PQR file with spaces between the fields and no chain letter, atoms N, CA, C, O and H, PARSE charges and radii, in Angstrom:
ATOM       1  N    UNK     1      34.450   44.583  -37.049 -0.4000 1.5000
ATOM       2  CA   UNK     1      35.413   43.645  -37.082 -0.0000 2.0000
ATOM       3  C    UNK     1      36.190   43.851  -38.270  0.5500 1.7000
ATOM       4  O    UNK     1      35.587   44.052  -39.324 -0.5500 1.4000
ATOM       5  N    UNK     2      37.637   43.826  -38.246 -0.4000 1.5000
ATOM       6  CA   UNK     2      38.445   44.002  -39.230 -0.0000 2.0000
ATOM       7  C    UNK     2      38.721   42.786  -40.275  0.5500 1.7000
ATOM       8  O    UNK     2      38.529   41.611  -39.960 -0.5500 1.4000
ATOM       9  H    UNK     2      38.127   43.662  -37.390  0.4000 1.0000
ATOM      10  N    UNK     3      39.098   43.113  -41.299 -0.4000 1.5000
ATOM      11  CA   UNK     3      39.313   41.987  -42.242 -0.0000 2.0000
ATOM      12  C    UNK     3      40.485   41.191  -41.931  0.5500 1.7000
ATOM      13  O    UNK     3      41.396   41.735  -41.307 -0.5500 1.4000
ATOM      14  H    UNK     3      39.253   44.067  -41.555  0.4000 1.0000
ATOM      15  N    UNK     4      40.599   39.829  -42.323 -0.4000 1.5000
ATOM      16  CA   UNK     4      41.758   39.021  -41.912 -0.0000 2.0000
ATOM      17  C    UNK     4      42.819   39.343  -43.060  0.5500 1.7000
ATOM      18  O    UNK     4      42.623   39.107  -44.252 -0.5500 1.4000
ATOM      19  H    UNK     4      39.859   39.387  -42.830  0.4000 1.0000
ATOM      20  N    UNK     5      43.908   39.886  -42.557 -0.4000 1.5000
ATOM      21  CA   UNK     5      44.939   40.307  -43.592 -0.0000 2.0000
ATOM      22  C    UNK     5      45.741   39.211  -44.130  0.5500 1.7000
ATOM      23  O    UNK     5      46.547   39.413  -45.039 -0.5500 1.4000
ATOM      24  H    UNK     5      44.068   40.078  -41.589  0.4000 1.0000
ATOM      25  N    UNK     6      45.535   37.921  -43.547 -0.4000 1.5000
ATOM      26  CA   UNK     6      46.290   36.824  -44.008 -0.0000 2.0000
ATOM      27  C    UNK     6      45.554   36.248  -45.215  0.5500 1.7000
ATOM      28  O    UNK     6      46.202   35.461  -45.905 -0.5500 1.4000
ATOM      29  H    UNK     6      44.881   37.756  -42.809  0.4000 1.0000
ATOM      30  N    UNK     7      44.310   36.518  -45.569 -0.4000 1.5000
ATOM      31  CA   UNK     7      43.595   36.018  -46.522 -0.0000 2.0000
ATOM      32  C    UNK     7      43.792   36.945  -47.816  0.5500 1.7000
ATOM      33  O    UNK     7      43.168   37.995  -47.972 -0.5500 1.4000
ATOM      34  H    UNK     7      43.784   37.157  -45.008  0.4000 1.0000
ATOM      35  N    UNK     8      44.696   36.457  -48.693 -0.4000 1.5000
ATOM      36  CA   UNK     8      45.005   37.182  -49.798 -0.0000 2.0000
ATOM      37  C    UNK     8      44.619   36.517  -51.114  0.5500 1.7000
ATOM      38  O    UNK     8      44.437   35.301  -51.169 -0.5500 1.4000
ATOM      39  H    UNK     8      45.203   35.604  -48.566  0.4000 1.0000
ATOM      40  N    UNK     9      44.504   37.246  -52.082 -0.4000 1.5000
ATOM      41  CA   UNK     9      43.936   36.574  -53.381 -0.0000 2.0000
ATOM      42  C    UNK     9      42.772   37.203  -53.942  0.5500 1.7000
ATOM      43  O    UNK     9      42.357   38.267  -53.483 -0.5500 1.4000
ATOM      44  H    UNK     9      44.652   38.234  -52.038  0.4000 1.0000
ATOM      45  N    UNK    10      42.192   36.592  -54.946 -0.4000 1.5000
ATOM      46  CA   UNK    10      40.993   37.082  -55.548 -0.0000 2.0000
ATOM      47  C    UNK    10      39.869   37.086  -54.825  0.5500 1.7000
ATOM      48  O    UNK    10      39.779   36.171  -54.007 -0.5500 1.4000
ATOM      49  H    UNK    10      42.528   35.727  -55.318  0.4000 1.0000
ATOM      50  N    UNK    11      38.851   37.964  -54.898 -0.4000 1.5000
ATOM      51  CA   UNK    11      37.663   37.747  -54.137 -0.0000 2.0000
ATOM      52  C    UNK    11      36.678   36.759  -54.840  0.5500 1.7000
ATOM      53  O    UNK    11      36.854   36.446  -56.017 -0.5500 1.4000
ATOM      54  H    UNK    11      38.925   38.707  -55.563  0.4000 1.0000
ATOM      55  N    UNK    12      35.827   36.360  -54.234 -0.4000 1.5000
ATOM      56  CA   UNK    12      34.868   35.369  -54.606 -0.0000 2.0000
ATOM      57  C    UNK    12      34.069   35.752  -55.808  0.5500 1.7000
ATOM      58  O    UNK    12      33.717   34.907  -56.630 -0.5500 1.4000
ATOM      59  H    UNK    12      35.684   36.614  -53.278  0.4000 1.0000
ATOM      60  N    UNK    13      33.761   37.116  -55.923 -0.4000 1.5000
ATOM      61  CA   UNK    13      33.002   37.661  -56.993 -0.0000 2.0000
ATOM      62  C    UNK    13      33.845   37.429  -58.332  0.5500 1.7000
ATOM      63  O    UNK    13      33.281   37.498  -59.425 -0.5500 1.4000
ATOM      64  H    UNK    13      34.048   37.802  -55.255  0.4000 1.0000
ATOM      65  N    UNK    14      34.974   37.199  -58.238 -0.4000 1.5000
ATOM      66  CA   UNK    14      35.741   36.993  -59.550 -0.0000 2.0000
ATOM      67  C    UNK    14      35.503   35.572  -60.155  0.5500 1.7000
ATOM      68  O    UNK    14      35.896   35.303  -61.291 -0.5500 1.4000
ATOM      69  H    UNK    14      35.431   37.142  -57.351  0.4000 1.0000
ATOM      70  N    UNK    15      34.914   34.759  -59.443 -0.4000 1.5000
ATOM      71  CA   UNK    15      34.628   33.407  -59.994 -0.0000 2.0000
ATOM      72  C    UNK    15      33.236   33.239  -60.089  0.5500 1.7000
ATOM      73  O    UNK    15      32.475   34.064  -59.583 -0.5500 1.4000
ATOM      74  H    UNK    15      34.595   34.977  -58.521  0.4000 1.0000
ATOM      75  N    UNK    16      32.762   32.071  -60.799 -0.4000 1.5000
ATOM      76  CA   UNK    16      31.554   31.663  -61.169 -0.0000 2.0000
ATOM      77  C    UNK    16      31.435   30.130  -60.365  0.5500 1.7000
ATOM      78  O    UNK    16      32.109   29.167  -60.732 -0.5500 1.4000
ATOM      79  H    UNK    16      33.380   31.402  -61.211  0.4000 1.0000
ATOM      80  N    UNK    17      30.576   30.076  -59.342 -0.4000 1.5000
ATOM      81  CA   UNK    17      30.343   28.762  -58.764 -0.0000 2.0000
ATOM      82  C    UNK    17      29.305   27.951  -59.464  0.5500 1.7000
ATOM      83  O    UNK    17      28.119   28.263  -59.346 -0.5500 1.4000
ATOM      84  H    UNK    17      30.028   30.858  -59.043  0.4000 1.0000
ATOM      85  N    UNK    18      29.685   26.906  -60.203 -0.4000 1.5000
ATOM      86  CA   UNK    18      28.767   26.130  -61.018 -0.0000 2.0000
ATOM      87  C    UNK    18      28.027   25.193  -60.056  0.5500 1.7000
ATOM      88  O    UNK    18      27.143   24.487  -60.540 -0.5500 1.4000
ATOM      89  H    UNK    18      30.648   26.653  -60.298  0.4000 1.0000
ATOM      90  N    UNK    19      28.291   25.113  -58.761 -0.4000 1.5000
ATOM      91  CA   UNK    19      27.673   24.309  -57.885 -0.0000 2.0000
ATOM      92  C    UNK    19      26.546   25.112  -57.300  0.5500 1.7000
ATOM      93  O    UNK    19      25.569   24.510  -56.856 -0.5500 1.4000
ATOM      94  H    UNK    19      29.009   25.686  -58.368  0.4000 1.0000
ATOM      95  N    UNK    20      26.596   26.235  -57.271 -0.4000 1.5000
ATOM      96  CA   UNK    20      25.428   27.145  -56.772 -0.0000 2.0000
ATOM      97  C    UNK    20      24.503   27.532  -58.004  0.5500 1.7000
ATOM      98  O    UNK    20      24.862   28.176  -58.990 -0.5500 1.4000
ATOM      99  H    UNK    20      27.390   26.724  -57.632  0.4000 1.0000
ATOM     100  N    UNK    21      23.309   27.042  -57.768 -0.4000 1.5000
ATOM     101  CA   UNK    21      22.243   27.293  -58.922 -0.0000 2.0000
ATOM     102  C    UNK    21      22.081   28.707  -59.183  0.5500 1.7000
ATOM     103  O    UNK    21      22.243   29.214  -60.294 -0.5500 1.4000
ATOM     104  H    UNK    21      23.017   26.519  -56.967  0.4000 1.0000
ATOM     105  N    UNK    22      21.747   29.352  -58.095 -0.4000 1.5000
ATOM     106  CA   UNK    22      21.556   30.965  -58.258 -0.0000 2.0000
ATOM     107  C    UNK    22      22.768   31.614  -58.875  0.5500 1.7000
ATOM     108  O    UNK    22      22.610   32.494  -59.721 -0.5500 1.4000
ATOM     109  H    UNK    22      21.616   28.941  -57.193  0.4000 1.0000
ATOM     110  N    UNK    23      23.859   31.264  -58.534 -0.4000 1.5000
ATOM     111  CA   UNK    23      25.213   31.906  -59.232 -0.0000 2.0000
ATOM     112  C    UNK    23      25.296   31.649  -60.704  0.5500 1.7000
ATOM     113  O    UNK    23      25.691   32.455  -61.547 -0.5500 1.4000
ATOM     114  H    UNK    23      23.988   30.549  -57.847  0.4000 1.0000
ATOM     115  N    UNK    24      24.820   30.264  -60.936 -0.4000 1.5000
ATOM     116  CA   UNK    24      25.030   30.052  -62.461 -0.0000 2.0000
ATOM     117  C    UNK    24      23.933   30.824  -63.282  0.5500 1.7000
ATOM     118  O    UNK    24      24.160   31.274  -64.405 -0.5500 1.4000
ATOM     119  H    UNK    24      24.499   29.609  -60.251  0.4000 1.0000
ATOM     120  N    UNK    25      22.833   30.933  -62.692 -0.4000 1.5000
ATOM     121  CA   UNK    25      21.555   31.634  -63.491 -0.0000 2.0000
ATOM     122  C    UNK    25      21.884   33.014  -63.389  0.5500 1.7000
ATOM     123  O    UNK    25      21.371   33.712  -64.264 -0.5500 1.4000
ATOM     124  H    UNK    25      22.649   30.568  -61.780  0.4000 1.0000
ATOM     125  N    UNK    26      22.654   33.638  -62.496 -0.4000 1.5000
ATOM     126  CA   UNK    26      22.981   35.001  -62.645 -0.0000 2.0000
ATOM     127  C    UNK    26      24.009   35.276  -63.695  0.5500 1.7000
ATOM     128  O    UNK    26      24.025   36.322  -64.344 -0.5500 1.4000
ATOM     129  H    UNK    26      23.071   33.072  -61.785  0.4000 1.0000
ATOM     130  N    UNK    27      24.881   34.286  -63.843 -0.4000 1.5000
ATOM     131  CA   UNK    27      25.746   34.384  -64.937 -0.0000 2.0000
ATOM     132  C    UNK    27      25.093   34.217  -66.253  0.5500 1.7000
ATOM     133  O    UNK    27      25.454   34.911  -67.204 -0.5500 1.4000
ATOM     134  H    UNK    27      24.868   33.436  -63.316  0.4000 1.0000
ATOM     135  N    UNK    28      24.200   33.381  -66.356 -0.4000 1.5000
ATOM     136  CA   UNK    28      23.454   33.199  -67.573 -0.0000 2.0000
ATOM     137  C    UNK    28      22.624   34.499  -67.996  0.5500 1.7000
ATOM     138  O    UNK    28      22.560   34.899  -69.159 -0.5500 1.4000
ATOM     139  H    UNK    28      23.907   32.818  -65.583  0.4000 1.0000
ATOM     140  N    UNK    29      22.032   35.071  -66.966 -0.4000 1.5000
ATOM     141  CA   UNK    29      21.367   36.382  -67.141 -0.0000 2.0000
ATOM     142  C    UNK    29      22.365   37.542  -67.757  0.5500 1.7000
ATOM     143  O    UNK    29      22.115   38.298  -68.696 -0.5500 1.4000
ATOM     144  H    UNK    29      22.084   34.746  -66.022  0.4000 1.0000
ATOM     145  N    UNK    30      23.561   37.469  -66.965 -0.4000 1.5000
ATOM     146  CA   UNK    30      24.492   38.577  -67.524 -0.0000 2.0000
ATOM     147  C    UNK    30      24.917   38.236  -68.998  0.5500 1.7000
ATOM     148  O    UNK    30      25.138   39.160  -69.782 -0.5500 1.4000
ATOM     149  H    UNK    30      23.764   36.855  -66.202  0.4000 1.0000
ATOM     150  N    UNK    31      25.020   37.091  -69.338 -0.4000 1.5000
ATOM     151  CA   UNK    31      25.343   36.457  -70.733 -0.0000 2.0000
ATOM     152  C    UNK    31      24.235   36.979  -71.679  0.5500 1.7000
ATOM     153  O    UNK    31      24.456   37.536  -72.754 -0.5500 1.4000
ATOM     154  H    UNK    31      24.841   36.341  -68.702  0.4000 1.0000
ATOM     155  N    UNK    32      23.090   36.746  -71.180 -0.4000 1.5000
ATOM     156  CA   UNK    32      21.874   36.959  -72.066 -0.0000 2.0000
ATOM     157  C    UNK    32      21.873   38.514  -72.428  0.5500 1.7000
ATOM     158  O    UNK    32      21.697   38.908  -73.581 -0.5500 1.4000
ATOM     159  H    UNK    32      22.911   36.293  -70.306  0.4000 1.0000
ATOM     160  N    UNK    33      22.066   39.288  -71.434 -0.4000 1.5000
ATOM     161  CA   UNK    33      22.137   40.859  -71.562 -0.0000 2.0000
ATOM     162  C    UNK    33      23.087   41.228  -72.628  0.5500 1.7000
ATOM     163  O    UNK    33      22.683   42.089  -73.410 -0.5500 1.4000
ATOM     164  H    UNK    33      22.209   38.968  -70.497  0.4000 1.0000
ATOM     165  N    UNK    34      24.258   40.755  -72.814 -0.4000 1.5000
ATOM     166  CA   UNK    34      25.389   40.953  -73.598 -0.0000 2.0000
ATOM     167  C    UNK    34      25.202   40.309  -74.914  0.5500 1.7000
ATOM     168  O    UNK    34      25.773   40.762  -75.906 -0.5500 1.4000
ATOM     169  H    UNK    34      24.587   40.056  -72.179  0.4000 1.0000
ATOM     170  N    UNK    35      24.440   39.287  -74.970 -0.4000 1.5000
ATOM     171  CA   UNK    35      24.319   38.364  -76.075 -0.0000 2.0000
ATOM     172  C    UNK    35      23.625   39.040  -77.259  0.5500 1.7000
ATOM     173  O    UNK    35      22.989   40.066  -77.019 -0.5500 1.4000
ATOM     174  H    UNK    35      23.977   38.919  -74.164  0.4000 1.0000
ATOM     175  N    UNK    36      23.681   38.543  -78.596 -0.4000 1.5000
ATOM     176  CA   UNK    36      22.760   39.079  -79.696 -0.0000 2.0000
ATOM     177  C    UNK    36      21.347   38.909  -79.302  0.5500 1.7000
ATOM     178  O    UNK    36      20.987   38.050  -78.498 -0.5500 1.4000
ATOM     179  H    UNK    36      24.198   37.709  -78.791  0.4000 1.0000
ATOM     180  N    UNK    37      20.574   39.722  -79.868 -0.4000 1.5000
ATOM     181  CA   UNK    37      19.120   39.648  -79.625 -0.0000 2.0000
ATOM     182  C    UNK    37      18.553   38.286  -80.227  0.5500 1.7000
ATOM     183  O    UNK    37      18.963   37.728  -81.246 -0.5500 1.4000
ATOM     184  H    UNK    37      20.866   40.420  -80.522  0.4000 1.0000
ATOM     185  N    UNK    38      17.603   37.899  -79.449 -0.4000 1.5000
ATOM     186  CA   UNK    38      17.092   36.425  -79.954 -0.0000 2.0000
ATOM     187  C    UNK    38      17.806   35.294  -79.183  0.5500 1.7000
ATOM     188  O    UNK    38      17.508   34.124  -79.423 -0.5500 1.4000
ATOM     189  H    UNK    38      17.270   38.352  -78.622  0.4000 1.0000
ATOM     190  N    UNK    39      18.641   35.577  -78.361 -0.4000 1.5000
ATOM     191  CA   UNK    39      19.429   34.488  -77.710 -0.0000 2.0000
ATOM     192  C    UNK    39      18.439   33.995  -76.577  0.5500 1.7000
ATOM     193  O    UNK    39      17.964   34.805  -75.781 -0.5500 1.4000
ATOM     194  H    UNK    39      18.883   36.528  -78.165  0.4000 1.0000
ATOM     195  N    UNK    40      18.127   32.574  -76.523 -0.4000 1.5000
ATOM     196  CA   UNK    40      17.268   32.018  -75.688 -0.0000 2.0000
ATOM     197  C    UNK    40      18.111   31.756  -74.388  0.5500 1.7000
ATOM     198  O    UNK    40      19.341   31.757  -74.428 -0.5500 1.4000
ATOM     199  H    UNK    40      18.513   31.916  -77.169  0.4000 1.0000
ATOM     200  N    UNK    41      17.425   31.540  -73.275 -0.4000 1.5000
ATOM     201  CA   UNK    41      18.193   31.158  -72.040 -0.0000 2.0000
ATOM     202  C    UNK    41      18.933   29.888  -72.220  0.5500 1.7000
ATOM     203  O    UNK    41      20.067   29.748  -71.763 -0.5500 1.4000
ATOM     204  H    UNK    41      16.426   31.539  -73.243  0.4000 1.0000
ATOM     205  N    UNK    42      18.285   28.916  -72.910 -0.4000 1.5000
ATOM     206  CA   UNK    42      18.752   27.553  -73.279 -0.0000 2.0000
ATOM     207  C    UNK    42      20.255   27.884  -73.828  0.5500 1.7000
ATOM     208  O    UNK    42      21.283   27.489  -73.278 -0.5500 1.4000
ATOM     209  H    UNK    42      17.364   29.029  -73.281  0.4000 1.0000
ATOM     210  N    UNK    43      20.198   28.667  -74.991 -0.4000 1.5000
ATOM     211  CA   UNK    43      21.403   28.987  -75.745 -0.0000 2.0000
ATOM     212  C    UNK    43      22.483   29.514  -74.729  0.5500 1.7000
ATOM     213  O    UNK    43      23.645   29.109  -74.760 -0.5500 1.4000
ATOM     214  H    UNK    43      19.363   28.988  -75.438  0.4000 1.0000
ATOM     215  N    UNK    44      22.104   30.284  -73.982 -0.4000 1.5000
ATOM     216  CA   UNK    44      23.157   31.082  -73.071 -0.0000 2.0000
ATOM     217  C    UNK    44      23.676   30.004  -72.009  0.5500 1.7000
ATOM     218  O    UNK    44      24.847   30.008  -71.628 -0.5500 1.4000
ATOM     219  H    UNK    44      21.160   30.613  -73.957  0.4000 1.0000
ATOM     220  N    UNK    45      22.797   29.146  -71.590 -0.4000 1.5000
ATOM     221  CA   UNK    45      23.195   28.020  -70.713 -0.0000 2.0000
ATOM     222  C    UNK    45      24.237   27.187  -71.238  0.5500 1.7000
ATOM     223  O    UNK    45      25.240   26.930  -70.572 -0.5500 1.4000
ATOM     224  H    UNK    45      21.846   29.143  -71.900  0.4000 1.0000
ATOM     225  N    UNK    46      24.029   26.707  -72.523 -0.4000 1.5000
ATOM     226  CA   UNK    46      24.790   25.828  -73.304 -0.0000 2.0000
ATOM     227  C    UNK    46      26.271   26.516  -73.484  0.5500 1.7000
ATOM     228  O    UNK    46      27.339   25.948  -73.258 -0.5500 1.4000
ATOM     229  H    UNK    46      23.214   26.916  -73.064  0.4000 1.0000
ATOM     230  N    UNK    47      26.106   27.802  -73.918 -0.4000 1.5000
ATOM     231  CA   UNK    47      27.441   28.528  -74.206 -0.0000 2.0000
ATOM     232  C    UNK    47      28.240   28.650  -72.982  0.5500 1.7000
ATOM     233  O    UNK    47      29.466   28.547  -72.950 -0.5500 1.4000
ATOM     234  H    UNK    47      25.238   28.264  -74.101  0.4000 1.0000
ATOM     235  N    UNK    48      27.522   28.861  -72.035 -0.4000 1.5000
ATOM     236  CA   UNK    48      28.242   29.225  -70.732 -0.0000 2.0000
ATOM     237  C    UNK    48      28.894   27.985  -70.095  0.5500 1.7000
ATOM     238  O    UNK    48      29.966   28.053  -69.495 -0.5500 1.4000
ATOM     239  H    UNK    48      26.526   28.945  -72.061  0.4000 1.0000
ATOM     240  N    UNK    49      28.173   26.813  -70.262 -0.4000 1.5000
ATOM     241  CA   UNK    49      28.687   25.425  -69.843 -0.0000 2.0000
ATOM     242  C    UNK    49      29.921   25.050  -70.857  0.5500 1.7000
ATOM     243  O    UNK    49      30.972   24.615  -70.385 -0.5500 1.4000
ATOM     244  H    UNK    49      27.301   26.758  -70.749  0.4000 1.0000
ATOM     245  N    UNK    50      29.784   25.200  -72.000 -0.4000 1.5000
ATOM     246  CA   UNK    50      30.767   24.862  -72.880 -0.0000 2.0000
ATOM     247  C    UNK    50      31.974   25.742  -72.697  0.5500 1.7000
ATOM     248  O    UNK    50      33.114   25.305  -72.848 -0.5500 1.4000
ATOM     249  H    UNK    50      28.931   25.554  -72.383  0.4000 1.0000
ATOM     250  N    UNK    51      31.717   26.948  -72.379 -0.4000 1.5000
ATOM     251  CA   UNK    51      33.009   27.823  -72.238 -0.0000 2.0000
ATOM     252  C    UNK    51      33.767   27.576  -70.903  0.5500 1.7000
ATOM     253  O    UNK    51      34.953   27.869  -70.751 -0.5500 1.4000
ATOM     254  H    UNK    51      30.790   27.303  -72.257  0.4000 1.0000
ATOM     255  N    UNK    52      32.939   26.980  -69.895 -0.4000 1.5000
ATOM     256  CA   UNK    52      33.585   26.741  -68.471 -0.0000 2.0000
ATOM     257  C    UNK    52      34.277   25.447  -68.685  0.5500 1.7000
ATOM     258  O    UNK    52      35.287   25.282  -68.001 -0.5500 1.4000
ATOM     259  H    UNK    52      31.975   26.742  -70.017  0.4000 1.0000
ATOM     260  N    UNK    53      33.948   24.526  -69.471 -0.4000 1.5000
ATOM     261  CA   UNK    53      34.655   23.307  -69.986 -0.0000 2.0000
ATOM     262  C    UNK    53      35.997   23.426  -70.621  0.5500 1.7000
ATOM     263  O    UNK    53      36.983   22.728  -70.381 -0.5500 1.4000
ATOM     264  H    UNK    53      33.128   24.660  -70.027  0.4000 1.0000
ATOM     265  N    UNK    54      35.881   24.516  -71.553 -0.4000 1.5000
ATOM     266  CA   UNK    54      37.001   24.840  -72.327 -0.0000 2.0000
ATOM     267  C    UNK    54      38.167   25.621  -71.474  0.5500 1.7000
ATOM     268  O    UNK    54      39.379   25.426  -71.569 -0.5500 1.4000
ATOM     269  H    UNK    54      35.080   25.082  -71.747  0.4000 1.0000
ATOM     270  N    UNK    55      37.523   26.517  -70.650 -0.4000 1.5000
ATOM     271  CA   UNK    55      38.354   27.390  -69.797 -0.0000 2.0000
ATOM     272  C    UNK    55      37.987   27.034  -68.382  0.5500 1.7000
ATOM     273  O    UNK    55      36.816   26.964  -68.011 -0.5500 1.4000
ATOM     274  H    UNK    55      36.539   26.676  -70.572  0.4000 1.0000
ATOM     275  N    UNK    56      39.135   26.787  -67.521 -0.4000 1.5000
ATOM     276  CA   UNK    56      38.892   26.423  -66.135 -0.0000 2.0000
ATOM     277  C    UNK    56      38.130   27.491  -65.327  0.5500 1.7000
ATOM     278  O    UNK    56      38.470   28.673  -65.380 -0.5500 1.4000
ATOM     279  H    UNK    56      40.087   26.843  -67.822  0.4000 1.0000
ATOM     280  N    UNK    57      37.105   27.068  -64.588 -0.4000 1.5000
ATOM     281  CA   UNK    57      36.247   28.146  -63.846 -0.0000 2.0000
ATOM     282  C    UNK    57      37.118   29.059  -62.953  0.5500 1.7000
ATOM     283  O    UNK    57      36.735   30.178  -62.610 -0.5500 1.4000
ATOM     284  H    UNK    57      36.828   26.108  -64.546  0.4000 1.0000
ATOM     285  N    UNK    58      38.448   28.467  -62.549 -0.4000 1.5000
ATOM     286  CA   UNK    58      39.153   29.261  -61.693 -0.0000 2.0000
ATOM     287  C    UNK    58      39.830   30.492  -62.421  0.5500 1.7000
ATOM     288  O    UNK    58      40.342   31.392  -61.755 -0.5500 1.4000
ATOM     289  H    UNK    58      38.760   27.558  -62.827  0.4000 1.0000
ATOM     290  N    UNK    59      39.822   30.511  -63.727 -0.4000 1.5000
ATOM     291  CA   UNK    59      40.394   31.645  -64.526 -0.0000 2.0000
ATOM     292  C    UNK    59      39.573   32.901  -64.435  0.5500 1.7000
ATOM     293  O    UNK    59      40.043   33.987  -64.772 -0.5500 1.4000
ATOM     294  H    UNK    59      39.406   29.781  -64.268  0.4000 1.0000
ATOM     295  N    UNK    60      38.361   32.759  -63.986 -0.4000 1.5000
ATOM     296  CA   UNK    60      37.465   33.853  -63.726 -0.0000 2.0000
ATOM     297  C    UNK    60      36.282   34.158  -64.582  0.5500 1.7000
ATOM     298  O    UNK    60      36.264   33.800  -65.760 -0.5500 1.4000
ATOM     299  H    UNK    60      37.979   31.877  -63.712  0.4000 1.0000
ATOM     300  N    UNK    61      35.304   34.800  -64.038 -0.4000 1.5000
ATOM     301  CA   UNK    61      34.086   35.188  -64.573 -0.0000 2.0000
ATOM     302  C    UNK    61      34.194   35.826  -66.028  0.5500 1.7000
ATOM     303  O    UNK    61      33.613   35.385  -67.020 -0.5500 1.4000
ATOM     304  H    UNK    61      35.319   35.091  -63.082  0.4000 1.0000
ATOM     305  N    UNK    62      34.938   36.810  -65.995 -0.4000 1.5000
ATOM     306  CA   UNK    62      35.051   37.654  -67.285 -0.0000 2.0000
ATOM     307  C    UNK    62      35.506   36.817  -68.324  0.5500 1.7000
ATOM     308  O    UNK    62      34.958   36.906  -69.423 -0.5500 1.4000
ATOM     309  H    UNK    62      35.410   37.168  -65.189  0.4000 1.0000
ATOM     310  N    UNK    63      36.506   35.947  -68.126 -0.4000 1.5000
ATOM     311  CA   UNK    63      37.152   35.220  -69.217 -0.0000 2.0000
ATOM     312  C    UNK    63      36.111   34.250  -69.745  0.5500 1.7000
ATOM     313  O    UNK    63      35.865   34.111  -70.944 -0.5500 1.4000
ATOM     314  H    UNK    63      36.951   35.875  -67.234  0.4000 1.0000
ATOM     315  N    UNK    64      35.517   33.590  -68.758 -0.4000 1.5000
ATOM     316  CA   UNK    64      34.296   32.542  -69.167 -0.0000 2.0000
ATOM     317  C    UNK    64      33.134   33.214  -70.087  0.5500 1.7000
ATOM     318  O    UNK    64      32.653   32.730  -71.111 -0.5500 1.4000
ATOM     319  H    UNK    64      35.717   33.704  -67.785  0.4000 1.0000
ATOM     320  N    UNK    65      32.794   34.492  -69.447 -0.4000 1.5000
ATOM     321  CA   UNK    65      31.595   35.198  -70.164 -0.0000 2.0000
ATOM     322  C    UNK    65      32.099   35.616  -71.497  0.5500 1.7000
ATOM     323  O    UNK    65      31.323   35.497  -72.445 -0.5500 1.4000
ATOM     324  H    UNK    65      33.185   34.886  -68.615  0.4000 1.0000
ATOM     325  N    UNK    66      33.266   36.079  -71.700 -0.4000 1.5000
ATOM     326  CA   UNK    66      33.809   36.369  -72.968 -0.0000 2.0000
ATOM     327  C    UNK    66      33.896   35.253  -73.999  0.5500 1.7000
ATOM     328  O    UNK    66      33.656   35.360  -75.202 -0.5500 1.4000
ATOM     329  H    UNK    66      33.897   36.176  -70.930  0.4000 1.0000
ATOM     330  N    UNK    67      34.287   34.142  -73.322 -0.4000 1.5000
ATOM     331  CA   UNK    67      34.348   32.998  -74.346 -0.0000 2.0000
ATOM     332  C    UNK    67      32.758   32.550  -74.752  0.5500 1.7000
ATOM     333  O    UNK    67      32.441   32.263  -75.907 -0.5500 1.4000
ATOM     334  H    UNK    67      34.482   34.056  -72.345  0.4000 1.0000
ATOM     335  N    UNK    68      31.928   32.540  -73.744 -0.4000 1.5000
ATOM     336  CA   UNK    68      30.524   32.092  -74.001 -0.0000 2.0000
ATOM     337  C    UNK    68      30.051   33.242  -74.954  0.5500 1.7000
ATOM     338  O    UNK    68      29.358   32.841  -75.889 -0.5500 1.4000
ATOM     339  H    UNK    68      32.186   32.773  -72.806  0.4000 1.0000
ATOM     340  N    UNK    69      30.244   34.349  -74.917 -0.4000 1.5000
ATOM     341  CA   UNK    69      29.725   35.436  -75.862 -0.0000 2.0000
ATOM     342  C    UNK    69      30.256   35.234  -77.142  0.5500 1.7000
ATOM     343  O    UNK    69      29.503   35.408  -78.100 -0.5500 1.4000
ATOM     344  H    UNK    69      30.808   34.674  -74.158  0.4000 1.0000
ATOM     345  N    UNK    70      31.372   34.911  -77.323 -0.4000 1.5000
ATOM     346  CA   UNK    70      32.071   34.595  -78.682 -0.0000 2.0000
ATOM     347  C    UNK    70      31.409   33.354  -79.268  0.5500 1.7000
ATOM     348  O    UNK    70      31.047   33.411  -80.443 -0.5500 1.4000
ATOM     349  H    UNK    70      31.983   34.769  -76.545  0.4000 1.0000
ATOM     350  N    UNK    71      31.218   32.259  -78.580 -0.4000 1.5000
ATOM     351  CA   UNK    71      30.412   31.168  -79.089 -0.0000 2.0000
ATOM     352  C    UNK    71      29.030   31.516  -79.486  0.5500 1.7000
ATOM     353  O    UNK    71      28.505   30.961  -80.452 -0.5500 1.4000
ATOM     354  H    UNK    71      31.513   32.213  -77.626  0.4000 1.0000
ATOM     355  N    UNK    72      28.341   32.526  -78.692 -0.4000 1.5000
ATOM     356  CA   UNK    72      26.979   32.785  -79.303 -0.0000 2.0000
ATOM     357  C    UNK    72      26.896   33.597  -80.460  0.5500 1.7000
ATOM     358  O    UNK    72      25.939   33.627  -81.233 -0.5500 1.4000
ATOM     359  H    UNK    72      28.767   32.977  -77.907  0.4000 1.0000
ATOM     360  N    UNK    73      28.080   34.339  -80.556 -0.4000 1.5000
ATOM     361  CA   UNK    73      27.969   35.182  -81.891 -0.0000 2.0000
ATOM     362  C    UNK    73      28.439   34.553  -83.091  0.5500 1.7000
ATOM     363  O    UNK    73      28.444   35.206  -84.135 -0.5500 1.4000
ATOM     364  H    UNK    73      28.858   34.314  -79.928  0.4000 1.0000
ATOM     365  N    UNK    74      28.839   33.348  -83.067 -0.4000 1.5000
ATOM     366  CA   UNK    74      29.253   32.435  -84.260 -0.0000 2.0000
ATOM     367  C    UNK    74      28.180   31.545  -84.567  0.5500 1.7000
ATOM     368  O    UNK    74      28.296   30.732  -85.484 -0.5500 1.4000
ATOM     369  H    UNK    74      28.835   32.818  -82.219  0.4000 1.0000
């Protein structure tokens, strides 16, 4: 079956759905892998949540992860 040509825009993988538990924890895991050594899962969760509050989730996964990583490094 062919893709719907009328559906345009960014793919869903560009976003983080904070309503889906597994997707949130996947983003936390990604953040922990990039974070400084010794960063706990709780620290990563808090940084990710704070970054999502500052930056709209519709702005994208990369931008939110970058902001959360900046928060963890300070």
